[in-house]
C-alpha positions as a Python dict, from the first residue, in 0.01 Angstrom:
ca = {
    (1, 'M'): (0, 0, 0),
    (2, 'G'): (146, 169, -305),
    (3, 'A'): (485, 333, -326),
    (4, 'L'): (513, 710, -338),
    (5, 'L'): (684, 843, -650),
    (6, 'T'): (864, 1171, -601),
    (7, 'V'): (932, 1376, -914),
    (8, 'P'): (1235, 1603, -878),
    (9, 'S'): (1170, 1971, -941),
    (10, 'G'): (1236, 2069, -1302),
    (11, 'L'): (1232, 1712, -1439),
    (12, 'D'): (1080, 1676, -1784),
    (13, 'I'): (853, 1385, -1697),
    (14, 'E'): (786, 1317, -2067),
    (15, 'S'): (1154, 1245, -2121),
    (16, 'V'): (1132, 939, -1896),
    (17, 'A'): (766, 836, -1925),
    (18, 'D'): (700, 533, -2148),
    (19, 'G'): (325, 557, -2194),
    (20, 'Y'): (2, 747, -2151),
    (21, 'E'): (-325, 625, -2005),
    (22, 'A'): (-628, 814, -2130),
    (23, 'D'): (-924, 823, -1894),
    (24, 'I'): (-1139, 702, -2183),
    (25, 'S'): (-915, 452, -2360),
    (26, 'A'): (-1166, 220, -2531),
    (27, 'N'): (-1167, 275, -2910),
    (28, 'L'): (-891, 536, -2885),
    (29, 'V'): (-668, 501, -3193),
    (30, 'Y'): (-461, 820, -3179),
    (31, 'A'): (-354, 1064, -2910),
    (32, 'N'): (-78, 1320, -2883),
    (33, 'F'): (25, 1641, -2711),
    (34, 'F'): (225, 1854, -2957),
    (35, 'N'): (459, 2023, -2711),
    (36, 'A'): (796, 1957, -2876),
    (37, 'S'): (915, 1916, -3234),
    (38, 'A'): (1073, 1581, -3149),
    (39, 'K'): (733, 1448, -3037),
    (40, 'L'): (517, 1538, -3337),
    (41, 'K'): (537, 1184, -3483),
    (42, 'R'): (440, 999, -3169),
    (43, 'N'): (108, 829, -3100),
    (44, 'L'): (53, 787, -2727),
    (45, 'V'): (-191, 499, -2781),
    (46, 'D'): (-19, 172, -2693),
    (47, 'G'): (72, 0, -3019),
    (48, 'G'): (-80, 279, -3228),
    (49, 'S'): (52, 385, -3568),
    (50, 'L'): (309, 663, -3561),
    (51, 'A'): (236, 982, -3751),
    (52, 'T'): (430, 1132, -4040),
    (53, 'V'): (538, 1495, -4028),
    (54, 'V'): (524, 1690, -4354),
    (55, 'G'): (741, 2000, -4357),
    (56, 'A'): (852, 2131, -4018),
    (57, 'P'): (570, 2261, -3799),
    (58, 'P'): (731, 2499, -3547),
    (59, 'V'): (644, 2441, -3181),
    (60, 'A'): (612, 2720, -2926),
    (61, 'G'): (436, 2731, -2591),
    (62, 'E'): (289, 2378, -2620),
    (63, 'F'): (139, 2445, -2965),
    (64, 'A'): (255, 2313, -3303),
    (65, 'E'): (184, 2563, -3579),
    (66, 'V'): (30, 2370, -3868),
    (67, 'G'): (-70, 2475, -4218),
    (68, 'Q'): (-63, 2385, -4584),
    (69, 'S'): (312, 2316, -4599),
    (70, 'N'): (364, 2205, -4238),
    (71, 'Y'): (118, 1946, -4117),
    (72, 'I'): (82, 1604, -3957),
    (73, 'N'): (-40, 1290, -4131),
    (74, 'T'): (-175, 1082, -3843),
    (75, 'N'): (-161, 766, -4059),
    (76, 'I'): (-505, 693, -3915),
    (77, 'P'): (-752, 604, -4191),
    (78, 'S'): (-1052, 827, -4240),
    (79, 'P'): (-1332, 676, -4029),
    (80, 'A'): (-1557, 415, -4185),
    (81, 'G'): (-1828, 447, -3921),
    (82, 'D'): (-1881, 621, -3587),
    (83, 'F'): (-1603, 852, -3474),
    (84, 'T'): (-1502, 1120, -3225),
    (85, 'L'): (-1233, 1383, -3282),
    (86, 'I'): (-1115, 1594, -2986),
    (87, 'L'): (-886, 1889, -3046),
    (88, 'A'): (-714, 2143, -2821),
    (89, 'A'): (-593, 2434, -3033),
    (90, 'K'): (-589, 2809, -3082),
    (91, 'P'): (-622, 3046, -3379),
    (92, 'T'): (-291, 3218, -3450),
    (93, 'D'): (-397, 3419, -3756),
    (94, 'N'): (-765, 3501, -3797),
    (95, 'D'): (-700, 3620, -4154),
    (96, 'Q'): (-640, 3261, -4267),
    (97, 'T'): (-873, 2965, -4278),
    (98, 'G'): (-744, 2713, -4025),
    (99, 'W'): (-791, 2349, -4120),
    (100, 'H'): (-769, 2142, -3802),
    (101, 'I'): (-841, 1782, -3900),
    (102, 'S'): (-940, 1667, -4248),
    (103, 'S'): (-931, 1381, -4495),
    (104, 'R'): (-1006, 1388, -4863),
    (105, 'N'): (-982, 1160, -5162),
    (106, 'A'): (-1001, 1410, -5446),
    (107, 'A'): (-1083, 1154, -5714),
    (108, 'E'): (-1376, 1011, -5519),
    (109, 'E'): (-1477, 1335, -5341),
    (110, 'T'): (-1490, 1168, -5002),
    (111, 'G'): (-1372, 1278, -4660),
    (112, 'I'): (-1448, 1485, -4350),
    (113, 'W'): (-1316, 1811, -4210),
    (114, 'L'): (-1309, 2021, -3894),
    (115, 'Y'): (-1196, 2378, -3955),
    (116, 'R'): (-1210, 2743, -3856),
    (117, 'A'): (-1399, 2960, -4099),
    (118, 'D'): (-1233, 3299, -4130),
    (119, 'F'): (-1526, 3534, -4114),
    (120, 'A'): (-1636, 3778, -3845),
    (121, 'P'): (-1665, 3644, -3589),
    (122, 'D'): (-1442, 3343, -3654),
    (123, 'R'): (-1615, 3018, -3570),
    (124, 'L'): (-1545, 2648, -3584),
    (125, 'T'): (-1740, 2434, -3827),
    (126, 'A'): (-1732, 2088, -3984),
    (127, 'G'): (-1819, 1919, -4310),
    (128, 'A'): (-1821, 1599, -4507),
    (129, 'Y'): (-1876, 1460, -4852),
    (130, 'T'): (-2199, 1260, -4864),
    (131, 'D'): (-2340, 1015, -5115),
    (132, 'N'): (-2666, 1173, -5229),
    (133, 'G'): (-2817, 877, -5408),
    (134, 'G'): (-2500, 810, -5606),
    (135, 'V'): (-2400, 1174, -5643),
    (136, 'I'): (-2121, 1293, -5412),
    (137, 'A'): (-2186, 1638, -5266),
    (138, 'S'): (-2033, 1857, -4998),
    (139, 'D'): (-2238, 1887, -4679),
    (140, 'T'): (-2122, 2152, -4431),
    (141, 'L'): (-2259, 2172, -4078),
    (142, 'V'): (-2546, 2416, -4056),
    (143, 'G'): (-2468, 2689, -3803),
    (144, 'P'): (-2099, 2701, -3709),
    (145, 'T'): (-2046, 2714, -3336),
    (146, 'G'): (-1824, 2897, -3090),
    (147, 'V'): (-1662, 3235, -3133),
    (148, 'L'): (-1284, 3193, -3168),
    (149, 'T'): (-1043, 3467, -3065),
    (150, 'E'): (-693, 3489, -3206),
    (151, 'G'): (-442, 3359, -2952),
    (152, 'V'): (-706, 3215, -2716),
    (153, 'P'): (-697, 2833, -2672),
    (154, 'F'): (-1010, 2621, -2697),
    (155, 'C'): (-1109, 2253, -2690),
    (156, 'A'): (-1368, 2107, -2925),
    (157, 'A'): (-1509, 1769, -3025),
    (158, 'L'): (-1668, 1644, -3346),
    (159, 'R'): (-1881, 1332, -3311),
    (160, 'Y'): (-2064, 1128, -3575),
    (161, 'N'): (-2303, 834, -3554),
    (162, 'A'): (-2303, 641, -3881),
    (163, 'T'): (-2635, 469, -3802),
    (164, 'T'): (-2840, 777, -3720),
    (165, 'R'): (-2618, 1009, -3932),
    (166, 'V'): (-2627, 1263, -3649),
    (167, 'R'): (-2323, 1493, -3642),
    (168, 'R'): (-2235, 1697, -3332),
    (169, 'L'): (-1978, 1971, -3294),
    (170, 'T'): (-1921, 2060, -2930),
    (171, 'M'): (-1722, 2359, -2810),
    (172, 'L'): (-1615, 2203, -2481),
    (173, 'T'): (-1449, 2518, -2347),
    (174, 'A'): (-1761, 2729, -2407),
    (175, 'G'): (-2019, 2459, -2336),
    (176, 'S'): (-2203, 2509, -2668),
    (177, 'E'): (-2301, 2259, -2935),
    (178, 'T'): (-2432, 2245, -3291),
    (179, 'T'): (-2609, 1932, -3416),
    (180, 'D'): (-2747, 1824, -3751),
    (181, 'T'): (-2841, 1504, -3933),
    (182, 'L'): (-2694, 1414, -4270),
    (183, 'A'): (-2945, 1313, -4533),
    (184, 'Y'): (-2714, 1036, -4655),
    (185, 'A'): (-2433, 837, -4499),
    (186, 'M'): (-2077, 952, -4569),
    (187, 'P'): (-1876, 745, -4815),
    (188, 'V'): (-1548, 621, -4671),
    (189, 'S'): (-1242, 818, -4778),
    (190, 'A'): (-930, 630, -4881),
    (191, 'D'): (-717, 905, -4728),
    (192, 'N'): (-575, 939, -4378),
    (193, 'L'): (-673, 1204, -4126),
    (194, 'L'): (-443, 1506, -4153),
    (195, 'I'): (-385, 1772, -3888),
    (196, 'G'): (-339, 2119, -4036),
    (197, 'R'): (-376, 2066, -4411),
    (198, 'S'): (-680, 2170, -4612),
    (199, 'I'): (-892, 1926, -4810),
    (200, 'D'): (-860, 2113, -5138),
    (201, 'G'): (-494, 2217, -5155),
    (202, 'T'): (-569, 2584, -5097),
    (203, 'S'): (-358, 2795, -4863),
    (204, 'S'): (-427, 2737, -4497),
    (205, 'G'): (-262, 2816, -4165),
    (206, 'G'): (-314, 3025, -3858),
    (207, 'T'): (-363, 2721, -3634),
    (208, 'G'): (-170, 2611, -3328),
    (209, 'V'): (-252, 2256, -3218),
    (210, 'A'): (-182, 2147, -2860),
    (211, 'A'): (-349, 1804, -2847),
    (212, 'A'): (-555, 1569, -3063),
    (213, 'F'): (-747, 1252, -2981),
    (214, 'I'): (-916, 1024, -3236),
    (215, 'Y'): (-1168, 753, -3144),
    (216, 'D'): (-1326, 507, -3385),
    (217, 'A'): (-1649, 530, -3183),
    (218, 'E'): (-1895, 800, -3089),
    (219, 'L'): (-1831, 897, -2725),
    (220, 'D'): (-2140, 963, -2521),
    (221, 'D'): (-2171, 1287, -2327),
    (222, 'T'): (-2040, 1134, -2004),
    (223, 'D'): (-1727, 984, -2159),
    (224, 'L'): (-1659, 1301, -2357),
    (225, 'A'): (-1682, 1511, -2042),
    (226, 'T'): (-1446, 1270, -1862),
    (227, 'Q'): (-1184, 1283, -2136),
    (228, 'Y'): (-1215, 1658, -2170),
    (229, 'A'): (-1154, 1694, -1796),
    (230, 'Q'): (-830, 1497, -1831),
    (231, 'I'): (-711, 1705, -2127),
    (232, 'K'): (-804, 2024, -1947),
    (233, 'A'): (-611, 1916, -1636),
    (234, 'A'): (-305, 1819, -1843),
    (235, 'M'): (-299, 2156, -2018),
    (236, 'A'): (-348, 2340, -1689),
    (237, 'V'): (-20, 2189, -1562),
    (238, 'V'): (163, 2394, -1826),
    (239, 'G'): (-49, 2702, -1765),
    (240, 'I'): (-292, 2672, -2057),
    (241, 'T'): (-668, 2691, -2017),
    (242, 'V'): (-876, 2498, -2268),
}
């Protein structure tokens, strides 16, 4: 019989907790909830690399405001094979392009990105640099998915299978998905995954990030739904629906 743990009213449980157990923990390399400035560098994966904060992303209401001058370097290398990125965020300025997660080696033109395109209506989309028979070219997801409303939180996942080259962008909150197949495999970027900074050095912002999870594997639909349910429940505790 297990012991009953009673949490006193008003206790900041994160101030005393020493770990985090994701429901889907296999192949998880990075996880964080960005609910306090002092916690932006942490990686909740046991033994995982800590992030580096560039600038000073302000935090308000569980969201860290990221952009071109204030962003997070996860210190997680750009994926070399299958991957899954899960993000809980919200647009805070629909007049700016919001770069959520990206990596880019400018000299080699390699990398991936997940961002909000600022057109009417605003939608989430993804892209990558692909090796077209020795020529590197940009390949953006055909058909951005999910209508994004300024100030309204959402949760999304980008998955990629390096063998089949199938790329899937799932708007978990809305239950919609866009899928395409890359003609060529993506070259591996030498850069880390960044949260909030654009791939090309242009101005970006208007993004509040609440949580990010990075897997070096493609989660199947069942595992993705399980992990989304945990993230959704965690955000609901602080009154946020994703």
